N, CA, C and O atoms as a GROMACS GRO file, in nm:
protein
  524
    1UNK      N    1  10.237  10.791  10.473
    1UNK     CA    2  10.203  10.731  10.557
    1UNK      C    3  10.298  10.626  10.610
    1UNK      O    4  10.369  10.618  10.510
    2UNK      N    5  10.347  10.545  10.690
    2UNK     CA    6  10.368  10.402  10.607
    2UNK      C    7  10.291  10.369  10.867
    2UNK      O    8  10.299  10.420  10.979
    3UNK      N    9  10.218  10.216  10.769
    3UNK     CA   10  10.187  10.189  10.924
    3UNK      C   11  10.230  10.047  10.967
    3UNK      O   12  10.251   9.973  10.872
    4UNK      N   13  10.247   9.993  11.091
    4UNK     CA   14  10.308   9.886  11.146
    4UNK      C   15  10.275   9.827  11.196
    4UNK      O   16  10.250   9.865  11.310
    5UNK      N   17  10.248   9.710  11.168
    5UNK     CA   18  10.184   9.547  11.198
    5UNK      C   19  10.281   9.429  11.279
    5UNK      O   20  10.357   9.404  11.186
    6UNK      N   21  10.313   9.368  11.356
    6UNK     CA   22  10.363   9.275  11.463
    6UNK      C   23  10.325   9.103  11.504
    6UNK      O   24  10.276   9.046  11.601
    7UNK      N   25  10.370   9.069  11.391
    7UNK     CA   26  10.341   8.869  11.348
    7UNK      C   27  10.425   8.848  11.438
    7UNK      O   28  10.523   8.916  11.468
    8UNK      N   29  10.366   8.704  11.503
    8UNK     CA   30  10.459   8.618  11.566
    8UNK      C   31  10.444   8.486  11.406
    8UNK      O   32  10.349   8.442  11.342
    9UNK      N   33  10.544   8.473  11.401
    9UNK     CA   34  10.534   8.271  11.335
    9UNK      C   35  10.521   8.188  11.376
    9UNK      O   36  10.614   8.112  11.402
   10UNK      N   37  10.385   8.160  11.405
   10UNK     CA   38  10.326   8.007  11.478
   10UNK      C   39  10.380   7.915  11.404
   10UNK      O   40  10.422   7.950  11.293
   11UNK      N   41  10.394   7.774  11.445
   11UNK     CA   42  10.405   7.629  11.461
   11UNK      C   43  10.368   7.592  11.316
   11UNK      O   44  10.439   7.530  11.237
   12UNK      N   45  10.210   7.654  11.288
   12UNK     CA   46  10.160   7.569  11.134
   12UNK      C   47  10.118   7.682  11.053
   12UNK      O   48  10.019   7.687  10.980
   13UNK      N   49  10.245   7.813  11.086
   13UNK     CA   50  10.249   7.804  10.978
   13UNK      C   51  10.374   7.825  10.895
   13UNK      O   52  10.396   7.915  10.814
   14UNK      N   53  10.458   7.714  10.935
   14UNK     CA   54  10.586   7.656  10.912
   14UNK      C   55  10.612   7.489  10.813
   14UNK      O   56  10.571   7.373  10.819
   15UNK      N   57  10.691   7.558  10.742
   15UNK     CA   58  10.693   7.367  10.645
   15UNK      C   59  10.757   7.292  10.675
   15UNK      O   60  10.822   7.308  10.778
   16UNK      N   61  10.766   7.200  10.616
   16UNK     CA   62  10.973   7.092  10.683
   16UNK      C   63  11.105   7.148  10.638
   16UNK      O   64  11.223   7.118  10.655
   17UNK      N   65  11.035   7.248  10.573
   17UNK     CA   66  11.197   7.280  10.509
   17UNK      C   67  11.197   7.392  10.687
   17UNK      O   68  11.314   7.400  10.725
   18UNK      N   69  11.083   7.477  10.798
   18UNK     CA   70  11.126   7.500  10.875
   18UNK      C   71  11.133   7.662  10.861
   18UNK      O   72  11.202   7.742  10.923
   19UNK      N   73  11.004   7.688  10.720
   19UNK     CA   74  11.009   7.822  10.702
   19UNK      C   75  10.866   7.887  10.740
   19UNK      O   76  10.784   7.819  10.800
   20UNK      N   77  10.846   7.991  10.711
   20UNK     CA   78  10.738   8.019  10.652
   20UNK      C   79  10.655   7.971  10.549
   20UNK      O   80  10.624   8.064  10.475
   21UNK      N   81  10.615   7.884  10.520
   21UNK     CA   82  10.504   7.789  10.367
   21UNK      C   83  10.443   7.994  10.311
   21UNK      O   84  10.402   8.093  10.371
   22UNK      N   85  10.472   7.959  10.176
   22UNK     CA   86  10.516   8.084  10.098
   22UNK      C   87  10.343   8.176  10.121
   22UNK      O   88  10.335   8.294  10.154
   23UNK      N   89  10.220   8.083  10.095
   23UNK     CA   90  10.062   8.095  10.116
   23UNK      C   91  10.040   8.208  10.225
   23UNK      O   92   9.988   8.318  10.205
   24UNK      N   93  10.083   8.168  10.328
   24UNK     CA   94  10.093   8.206  10.436
   24UNK      C   95  10.133   8.359  10.473
   24UNK      O   96  10.101   8.416  10.577
   25UNK      N   97  10.204   8.410  10.377
   25UNK     CA   98  10.271   8.605  10.305
   25UNK      C   99  10.189   8.627  10.316
   25UNK      O  100  10.178   8.717  10.399
   26UNK      N  101  10.058   8.579  10.259
   26UNK     CA  102   9.940   8.672  10.203
   26UNK      C  103   9.843   8.700  10.308
   26UNK      O  104   9.796   8.811  10.333
   27UNK      N  105   9.814   8.582  10.373
   27UNK     CA  106   9.730   8.623  10.484
   27UNK      C  107   9.820   8.726  10.560
   27UNK      O  108   9.802   8.837  10.511
   28UNK      N  109   9.933   8.729  10.687
   28UNK     CA  110   9.983   8.795  10.713
   28UNK      C  111   9.958   8.968  10.644
   28UNK      O  112   9.950   9.074  10.707
   29UNK      N  113   9.950   8.948  10.506
   29UNK     CA  114   9.980   9.074  10.440
   29UNK      C  115   9.844   9.078  10.487
   29UNK      O  116   9.849   9.129  10.599
   30UNK      N  117   9.683   9.040  10.446
   30UNK     CA  118   9.583   9.068  10.500
   30UNK      C  119   9.573   9.104  10.599
   30UNK      O  120   9.551   9.224  10.614
   31UNK      N  121   9.580   9.054  10.666
   31UNK     CA  122   9.612   9.073  10.815
   31UNK      C  123   9.665   9.245  10.907
   31UNK      O  124   9.659   9.305  11.015
   32UNK      N  125   9.703   9.252  10.796
   32UNK     CA  126   9.759   9.361  10.833
   32UNK      C  127   9.754   9.528  10.739
   32UNK      O  128   9.829   9.625  10.747
   33UNK      N  129   9.654   9.507  10.669
   33UNK     CA  130   9.571   9.560  10.596
   33UNK      C  131   9.455   9.597  10.646
   33UNK      O  132   9.411   9.711  10.664
   34UNK      N  133   9.386   9.450  10.676
   34UNK     CA  134   9.255   9.530  10.748
   34UNK      C  135   9.287   9.571  10.893
   34UNK      O  136   9.219   9.661  10.943
   35UNK      N  137   9.387   9.513  10.967
   35UNK     CA  138   9.422   9.611  11.112
   35UNK      C  139   9.434   9.784  11.077
   35UNK      O  140   9.400   9.887  11.135
   36UNK      N  141   9.485   9.759  10.985
   36UNK     CA  142   9.526   9.961  10.940
   36UNK      C  143   9.462  10.028  10.880
   36UNK      O  144   9.490  10.148  10.886
   37UNK      N  145   9.334   9.980  10.785
   37UNK     CA  146   9.210  10.049  10.794
   37UNK      C  147   9.072  10.059  10.868
   37UNK      O  148   8.969  10.124  10.851
   38UNK      N  149   9.125   9.945  10.977
   38UNK     CA  150   9.021   9.941  11.076
   38UNK      C  151   9.037   9.974  11.153
   38UNK      O  152   8.950   9.981  11.240
   39UNK      N  153   9.141  10.010  11.166
   39UNK     CA  154   9.183  10.189  11.274
   39UNK      C  155   9.160  10.322  11.202
   39UNK      O  156   9.089  10.413  11.244
   40UNK      N  157   9.224  10.321  11.095
   40UNK     CA  158   9.226  10.438  11.025
   40UNK      C  159   9.117  10.495  11.022
   40UNK      O  160   9.097  10.602  11.080
   41UNK      N  161   9.031  10.434  10.955
   41UNK     CA  162   8.895  10.412  10.865
   41UNK      C  163   8.738  10.392  10.994
   41UNK      O  164   8.625  10.421  10.955
   42UNK      N  165   8.751  10.364  11.074
   42UNK     CA  166   8.726  10.297  11.133
   42UNK      C  167   8.640  10.066  11.131
   42UNK      O  168   8.680   9.964  11.076
   43UNK      N  169   8.561  10.088  11.193
   43UNK     CA  170   8.565   9.922  11.176
   43UNK      C  171   8.441   9.893  11.107
   43UNK      O  172   8.392   9.780  11.113
   44UNK      N  173   8.370  10.013  11.025
   44UNK     CA  174   8.325   9.914  10.962
   44UNK      C  175   8.337   9.984  10.817
   44UNK      O  176   8.447  10.029  10.848
   45UNK      N  177   8.322  10.025  10.702
   45UNK     CA  178   8.352  10.109  10.605
   45UNK      C  179   8.246  10.194  10.535
   45UNK      O  180   8.260  10.284  10.452
   46UNK      N  181   8.115  10.132  10.601
   46UNK     CA  182   7.969  10.096  10.547
   46UNK      C  183   8.000  10.268  10.555
   46UNK      O  184   7.972  10.335  10.455
   47UNK      N  185   8.064  10.342  10.686
   47UNK     CA  186   8.018  10.490  10.655
   47UNK      C  187   8.046  10.589  10.570
   47UNK      O  188   8.000  10.703  10.561
   48UNK      N  189   8.176  10.500  10.470
   48UNK     CA  190   8.283  10.546  10.381
   48UNK      C  191   8.131  10.535  10.223
   48UNK      O  192   8.130  10.599  10.118
   49UNK      N  193   8.045  10.450  10.264
   49UNK     CA  194   8.012  10.399  10.156
   49UNK      C  195   8.210  10.383  10.037
   49UNK      O  196   8.293  10.420   9.955
   50UNK      N  197   8.149  10.284  10.148
   50UNK     CA  198   8.330  10.263  10.028
   50UNK      C  199   8.406  10.080  10.029
   50UNK      O  200   8.497  10.067  10.111
   51UNK      N  201   8.377   9.974   9.962
   51UNK     CA  202   8.486   9.859  10.054
   51UNK      C  203   8.587   9.830   9.900
   51UNK      O  204   8.579   9.902   9.801
   52UNK      N  205   8.678   9.711   9.912
   52UNK     CA  206   8.740   9.748   9.862
   52UNK      C  207   8.723   9.556   9.828
   52UNK      O  208   8.658   9.482   9.902
   53UNK      N  209   8.814   9.499   9.674
   53UNK     CA  210   8.765   9.351   9.578
   53UNK      C  211   8.896   9.403   9.578
   53UNK      O  212   8.921   9.524   9.570
   54UNK      N  213   9.027   9.259   9.590
   54UNK     CA  214   9.171   9.236   9.558
   54UNK      C  215   9.172   9.270   9.415
   54UNK      O  216   9.057   9.278   9.373
   55UNK      N  217   9.242   9.287   9.346
   55UNK     CA  218   9.254   9.238   9.198
   55UNK      C  219   9.394   9.243   9.106
   55UNK      O  220   9.424   9.244   8.986
   56UNK      N  221   9.460   9.246   9.235
   56UNK     CA  222   9.637   9.141   9.175
   56UNK      C  223   9.708   9.156   9.333
   56UNK      O  224   9.682   9.221   9.434
   57UNK      N  225   9.813   9.054   9.293
   57UNK     CA  226   9.903   9.046   9.472
   57UNK      C  227  10.007   8.994   9.452
   57UNK      O  228   9.997   8.871   9.453
   58UNK      N  229  10.100   9.029   9.433
   58UNK     CA  230  10.266   9.020   9.394
   58UNK      C  231  10.382   9.103   9.478
   58UNK      O  232  10.400   9.218   9.517
   59UNK      N  233  10.471   8.942   9.482
   59UNK     CA  234  10.506   8.877   9.619
   59UNK      C  235  10.643   8.828   9.594
   59UNK      O  236  10.673   8.729   9.527
   60UNK      N  237  10.726   8.911   9.658
   60UNK     CA  238  10.870   8.853   9.595
   60UNK      C  239  10.954   8.856   9.755
   60UNK      O  240  10.939   8.938   9.845
   61UNK      N  241  11.032   8.751   9.752
   61UNK     CA  242  11.048   8.722   9.882
   61UNK      C  243  11.223   8.773   9.849
   61UNK      O  244  11.255   8.802   9.734
   62UNK      N  245  11.342   8.781   9.980
   62UNK     CA  246  11.433   8.852  10.034
   62UNK      C  247  11.444   8.772  10.069
   62UNK      O  248  11.478   8.716   9.965
   63UNK      N  249  11.450   8.628  10.206
   63UNK     CA  250  11.495   8.599  10.309
   63UNK      C  251  11.358   8.500  10.357
   63UNK      O  252  11.244   8.516  10.313
   64UNK      N  253  11.403   8.383  10.471
   64UNK     CA  254  11.323   8.286  10.528
   64UNK      C  255  11.272   8.382  10.640
   64UNK      O  256  11.341   8.479  10.672
   65UNK      N  257  11.105   8.348  10.726
   65UNK     CA  258  11.126   8.329  10.781
   65UNK      C  259  11.070   8.236  10.893
   65UNK      O  260  10.951   8.268  10.896
   66UNK      N  261  11.081   8.173  10.954
   66UNK     CA  262  11.040   8.108  11.091
   66UNK      C  263  10.986   8.021  11.172
   66UNK      O  264  10.865   8.041  11.174
   67UNK      N  265  11.012   7.950  11.229
   67UNK     CA  266  10.868   7.957  11.409
   67UNK      C  267  10.923   8.005  11.481
   67UNK      O  268  11.029   7.955  11.518
   68UNK      N  269  10.852   8.186  11.565
   68UNK     CA  270  10.930   8.216  11.625
   68UNK      C  271  10.956   8.312  11.659
   68UNK      O  272  10.963   8.360  11.772
   69UNK      N  273  10.991   8.390  11.466
   69UNK     CA  274  11.000   8.497  11.419
   69UNK      C  275  10.909   8.616  11.431
   69UNK      O  276  10.790   8.594  11.409
   70UNK      N  277  10.942   8.721  11.458
   70UNK     CA  278  10.815   8.807  11.428
   70UNK      C  279  10.868   8.948  11.343
   70UNK      O  280  10.964   9.022  11.319
   71UNK      N  281  10.719   8.919  11.318
   71UNK     CA  282  10.800   8.934  11.157
   71UNK      C  283  10.741   9.145  11.219
   71UNK      O  284  10.692   9.168  11.330
   72UNK      N  285  10.765   9.244  11.122
   72UNK     CA  286  10.751   9.374  11.124
   72UNK      C  287  10.654   9.375  10.952
   72UNK      O  288  10.678   9.327  10.841
   73UNK      N  289  10.568   9.438  10.996
   73UNK     CA  290  10.518   9.460  10.812
   73UNK      C  291  10.466   9.582  10.856
   73UNK      O  292  10.403   9.620  10.955
   74UNK      N  293  10.516   9.641  10.739
   74UNK     CA  294  10.494   9.783  10.737
   74UNK      C  295  10.465   9.784  10.625
   74UNK      O  296  10.545   9.759  10.534
   75UNK      N  297  10.325   9.817  10.606
   75UNK     CA  298  10.272   9.959  10.534
   75UNK      C  299  10.227  10.051  10.455
   75UNK      O  300  10.241  10.169  10.487
   76UNK      N  301  10.188  10.028  10.381
   76UNK     CA  302  10.207  10.209  10.304
   76UNK      C  303  10.116  10.256  10.176
   76UNK      O  304  10.175  10.194  10.088
   77UNK      N  305  10.004  10.330  10.106
   77UNK     CA  306  10.031  10.379   9.967
   77UNK      C  307  10.095  10.378   9.891
   77UNK      O  308  10.184  10.460   9.871
   78UNK      N  309  10.069  10.287   9.828
   78UNK     CA  310  10.192  10.302   9.652
   78UNK      C  311  10.154  10.374   9.624
   78UNK      O  312  10.211  10.468   9.679
   79UNK      N  313  10.043  10.426   9.532
   79UNK     CA  314  10.013  10.472   9.398
   79UNK      C  315   9.872  10.433   9.449
   79UNK      O  316   9.831  10.333   9.506
   80UNK      N  317   9.795  10.581   9.398
   80UNK     CA  318   9.682  10.609   9.386
   80UNK      C  319   9.588  10.637   9.280
   80UNK      O  320   9.582  10.755   9.245
   81UNK      N  321   9.523  10.566   9.230
   81UNK     CA  322   9.446  10.525   9.116
   81UNK      C  323   9.280  10.616   9.086
   81UNK      O  324   9.300  10.733   9.118
   82UNK      N  325   9.190  10.604   9.056
   82UNK     CA  326   9.054  10.676   9.019
   82UNK      C  327   9.026  10.619   9.093
   82UNK      O  328   8.997  10.663   9.204
   83UNK      N  329   9.027  10.448   9.044
   83UNK     CA  330   8.937  10.374   9.144
   83UNK      C  331   9.028  10.296   9.280
   83UNK      O  332   9.027  10.266   9.399
   84UNK      N  333   9.126  10.295   9.109
   84UNK     CA  334   9.255  10.183   9.188
   84UNK      C  335   9.368  10.256   9.271
   84UNK      O  336   9.418  10.368   9.257
   85UNK      N  337   9.400  10.126   9.387
   85UNK     CA  338   9.532  10.206   9.405
   85UNK      C  339   9.596  10.061   9.487
   85UNK      O  340   9.523   9.970   9.527
   86UNK      N  341   9.746  10.063   9.502
   86UNK     CA  342   9.834   9.981   9.593
   86UNK      C  343   9.864   9.973   9.666
   86UNK      O  344   9.876  10.088   9.709
   87UNK      N  345   9.908   9.882   9.764
   87UNK     CA  346   9.942   9.873   9.850
   87UNK      C  347  10.113   9.818   9.892
   87UNK      O  348  10.179   9.719   9.861
   88UNK      N  349  10.126   9.879   9.934
   88UNK     CA  350  10.290   9.801   9.912
   88UNK      C  351  10.345   9.773  10.100
   88UNK      O  352  10.380   9.864  10.175
   89UNK      N  353  10.340   9.637  10.133
   89UNK     CA  354  10.355   9.586  10.207
   89UNK      C  355  10.557   9.514  10.242
   89UNK      O  356  10.615   9.440  10.163
   90UNK      N  357  10.615   9.561  10.368
   90UNK     CA  358  10.749   9.546  10.363
   90UNK      C  359  10.792   9.483  10.491
   90UNK      O  360  10.808   9.543  10.598
   91UNK      N  361  10.817   9.308  10.462
   91UNK     CA  362  10.767   9.268  10.558
   91UNK      C  363  10.933   9.248  10.594
   91UNK      O  364  11.012   9.270  10.503
   92UNK      N  365  10.988   9.204  10.738
   92UNK     CA  366  11.083   9.186  10.819
   92UNK      C  367  11.130   9.133  10.936
   92UNK      O  368  11.060   9.169  11.031
   93UNK      N  369  11.235   9.052  10.972
   93UNK     CA  370  11.241   8.991  11.072
   93UNK      C  371  11.439   9.091  11.191
   93UNK      O  372  11.554   9.123  11.160
   94UNK      N  373  11.391   9.093  11.262
   94UNK     CA  374  11.543   9.186  11.334
   94UNK      C  375  11.565   9.331  11.224
   94UNK      O  376  11.653   9.410  11.254
   95UNK      N  377  11.515   9.346  11.149
   95UNK     CA  378  11.553   9.488  11.020
   95UNK      C  379  11.612   9.400  10.910
   95UNK      O  380  11.672   9.457  10.818
   96UNK      N  381  11.597   9.225  10.911
   96UNK     CA  382  11.616   9.196  10.758
   96UNK      C  383  11.561   9.173  10.700
   96UNK      O  384  11.515   9.068  10.747
   97UNK      N  385  11.504   9.193  10.590
   97UNK     CA  386  11.452   9.151  10.446
   97UNK      C  387  11.420   9.021  10.436
   97UNK      O  388  11.492   8.926  10.410
   98UNK      N  389  11.215   9.030  10.479
   98UNK     CA  390  11.222   8.877  10.433
   98UNK      C  391  11.130   8.866  10.354
   98UNK      O  392  11.094   8.749  10.342
   99UNK      N  393  11.040   8.980  10.257
   99UNK     CA  394  10.984   8.939  10.147
   99UNK      C  395  10.881   9.127  10.124
   99UNK      O  396  10.870   9.220  10.204
  100UNK      N  397  10.831   9.111   9.992
  100UNK     CA  398  10.792   9.263   9.965
  100UNK      C  399  10.682   9.289   9.888
  100UNK      O  400  10.705   9.363   9.792
  101UNK      N  401  10.532   9.237   9.907
  101UNK     CA  402  10.429   9.266   9.880
  101UNK      C  403  10.353   9.382   9.790
  101UNK      O  404  10.340   9.501   9.819
  102UNK      N  405  10.320   9.332   9.705
  102UNK     CA  406  10.160   9.471   9.597
  102UNK      C  407  10.047   9.404   9.609
  102UNK      O  408  10.012   9.296   9.560
  103UNK      N  409   9.969   9.511   9.714
  103UNK     CA  410   9.860   9.421   9.634
  103UNK      C  411   9.800   9.633   9.580
  103UNK      O  412   9.806   9.752   9.611
  104UNK      N  413   9.753   9.541   9.493
  104UNK     CA  414   9.579   9.641   9.421
  104UNK      C  415   9.515   9.631   9.430
  104UNK      O  416   9.487   9.513   9.409
  105UNK      N  417   9.416   9.702   9.463
  105UNK     CA  418   9.284   9.680   9.515
  105UNK      C  419   9.161   9.790   9.424
  105UNK      O  420   9.215   9.896   9.391
  106UNK      N  421   9.030   9.780   9.388
  106UNK     CA  422   8.954   9.817   9.384
  106UNK      C  423   8.857   9.848   9.455
  106UNK      O  424   8.781   9.764   9.503
  107UNK      N  425   8.843  10.006   9.478
  107UNK     CA  426   8.748  10.085   9.541
  107UNK      C  427   8.647  10.002   9.465
  107UNK      O  428   8.674   9.918   9.378
  108UNK      N  429   8.480  10.049   9.524
  108UNK     CA  430   8.399  10.046   9.515
  108UNK      C  431   8.345  10.060   9.575
  108UNK      O  432   8.381  10.099   9.686
  109UNK      N  433   8.176  10.031   9.529
  109UNK     CA  434   8.071  10.100   9.663
  109UNK      C  435   8.039  10.008   9.706
  109UNK      O  436   8.015   9.906   9.641
  110UNK      N  437   8.024  10.022   9.878
  110UNK     CA  438   7.966   9.952  10.016
  110UNK      C  439   7.914   9.856   9.987
  110UNK      O  440   7.794   9.872  10.008
  111UNK      N  441   7.942   9.709   9.928
  111UNK     CA  442   7.836   9.604   9.919
  111UNK      C  443   7.789   9.550   9.790
  111UNK      O  444   7.707   9.468   9.749
  112UNK      N  445   7.861   9.617   9.753
  112UNK     CA  446   7.816   9.561   9.583
  112UNK      C  447   7.991   9.591   9.526
  112UNK      O  448   8.095   9.622   9.584
  113UNK      N  449   7.963   9.568   9.416
  113UNK     CA  450   8.111   9.464   9.306
  113UNK      C  451   8.147   9.681   9.214
  113UNK      O  452   8.245   9.729   9.156
  114UNK      N  453   8.026   9.730   9.248
  114UNK     CA  454   8.062   9.830   9.121
  114UNK      C  455   8.180   9.977   9.207
  114UNK      O  456   8.173  10.010   9.325
  115UNK      N  457   8.274  10.036   9.103
  115UNK     CA  458   8.381  10.061   9.160
  115UNK      C  459   8.390  10.224   9.174
  115UNK      O  460   8.309  10.291   9.110
  116UNK      N  461   8.466  10.275   9.240
  116UNK     CA  462   8.404  10.401   9.297
  116UNK      C  463   8.566  10.436   9.369
  116UNK      O  464   8.634  10.373   9.451
  117UNK      N  465   8.591  10.575   9.288
  117UNK     CA  466   8.699  10.638   9.377
  117UNK      C  467   8.683  10.680   9.515
  117UNK      O  468   8.584  10.744   9.549
  118UNK      N  469   8.812  10.633   9.629
  118UNK     CA  470   8.782  10.648   9.699
  118UNK      C  471   8.793  10.748   9.778
  118UNK      O  472   8.901  10.803   9.798
  119UNK      N  473   8.673  10.790   9.838
  119UNK     CA  474   8.592  10.940   9.978
  119UNK      C  475   8.722  10.988  10.028
  119UNK      O  476   8.794  10.917  10.098
  120UNK      N  477   8.759  11.129   9.986
  120UNK     CA  478   8.832  11.220  10.006
  120UNK      C  479   8.928  11.152  10.192
  120UNK      O  480   9.032  11.128  10.253
  121UNK      N  481   8.774  11.156  10.189
  121UNK     CA  482   8.808  11.149  10.391
  121UNK      C  483   8.893  10.990  10.367
  121UNK      O  484   8.998  10.993  10.431
  122UNK      N  485   8.880  10.890  10.312
  122UNK     CA  486   8.965  10.769  10.320
  122UNK      C  487   9.070  10.796  10.244
  122UNK      O  488   9.139  10.694  10.249
  123UNK      N  489   9.129  10.886  10.167
  123UNK     CA  490   9.261  10.892  10.132
  123UNK      C  491   9.333  10.987  10.255
  123UNK      O  492   9.452  10.986  10.287
  124UNK      N  493   9.223  11.070  10.314
  124UNK     CA  494   9.302  11.160  10.434
  124UNK      C  495   9.351  11.113  10.530
  124UNK      O  496   9.430  11.175  10.601
  125UNK      N  497   9.304  10.965  10.556
  125UNK     CA  498   9.361  10.870  10.621
  125UNK      C  499   9.449  10.753  10.602
  125UNK      O  500   9.525  10.724  10.694
  126UNK      N  501   9.449  10.684  10.494
  126UNK     CA  502   9.502  10.737  10.490
  126UNK      C  503   9.648  10.722  10.452
  126UNK      O  504   9.730  10.630  10.453
  127UNK      N  505   9.647  10.816  10.426
  127UNK     CA  506   9.817  10.855  10.360
  127UNK      C  507   9.836  10.828  10.183
  127UNK      O  508   9.807  10.750  10.092
  128UNK      N  509   9.923  10.979  10.222
  128UNK     CA  510   9.947  11.027  10.034
  128UNK      C  511  10.044  10.898  10.003
  128UNK      O  512  10.075  10.802  10.073
  129UNK      N  513  10.082  10.942   9.852
  129UNK     CA  514  10.208  10.803   9.788
  129UNK      C  515  10.340  10.831   9.924
  129UNK      O  516  10.374  10.937   9.976
  130UNK      N  517  10.378  10.725   9.942
  130UNK     CA  518  10.508  10.794   9.990
  130UNK      C  519  10.560  10.785   9.864
  130UNK      O  520  10.530  10.747   9.751
  131UNK      N  521  10.714  10.871   9.969
  131UNK     CA  522  10.806  10.882   9.731
  131UNK      C  523  10.905  10.816   9.724
  131UNK      O  524  10.967  10.807   9.618
   0.00000   0.00000   0.00000
């Protein structure tokens, strides 16, 4: 299962070189994943007694995005572990690869920092690992 999110690059997100400043890519990824999870799971994770905490973020750039470009951000679960999982987000402009990010999250009981496995309903809503 892949989720697509579209974002238009705004003036304040580009640097003096005319390309998206690198830190904004993680904000784009966060917005994509948050939008996807809330659409798939509902506006609050509380009903699932589940939330996520970021453990690791890896971003690899392929080409630049600039002012006015529309980024297509495709997100999918890349790995399910016991309490952690990876989400891969591929960003492209008009089909041209711009970046890939892999985000590792740890599932926790809602409102705590206590690790827990993703509930079956969450795994079903977000999909199996993409091969």
